[in-house]
C-alpha angles and dihedrals in degrees: 000000000000094000091042096055102027102036114018101040096042093046094050090047095044093049090050091048090055090047090050092049090054091049090052091082092055099040116122122250095257094065096067092046091053094040097054109193089344093281100128093047093046090046091053091051091047091054093049094047090047092054094050091052091064119100094231091056091051091049092051093048092049094048104040129042091211091061090046091054089047089052093053093045095046093046090049091050091047092049093050090048091050092047092051093044102043099082093041090066127078121246088261091055091047093049091046091053095044093044094051094046093047093047089051090051091051091049092049090047092052091047091050091050097046100042112116093209137037112280095189117052093200094061137054122254092245089056089053093055093046090048090051091052091047092050091054092047093046091048092053091048092049091048090055091049092048091049092050091049092048092048091051091048090050091048091052091050094049095054114102113245119242115250 
């Protein structure tokens, strides 16, 4: 469960985000008009990531190869959408998206740690507790990275331009 939620899902999503960010330069003009300030693309990625954090989704993906393929495809689509949408949004939109996703990860991590029974049938209870701890730690690390990036972006915007 630990490698599933803290390695596989984040890596698939992160690779797709980078791919989407590189496609951003070649996207046609209709995409930005439909994806106003990146909100629809970020919302799509939030829904997909939310689904794959649920115990039933993890059980299905661990038990059936069809669900595993659906996981990879949906996470790839969500990552590309997030990569294309990220720069379209304002700093407020970006922080709102990141904050909500990180808070959801922390909440899921706490629920995984505090559950008195196994939530995922495909994994042991000890794996569930370790995954919960890892989700909280990863969320805190990601929050620090997002804050540093936002501070740098704010610092760049506050500098007076040379005339």
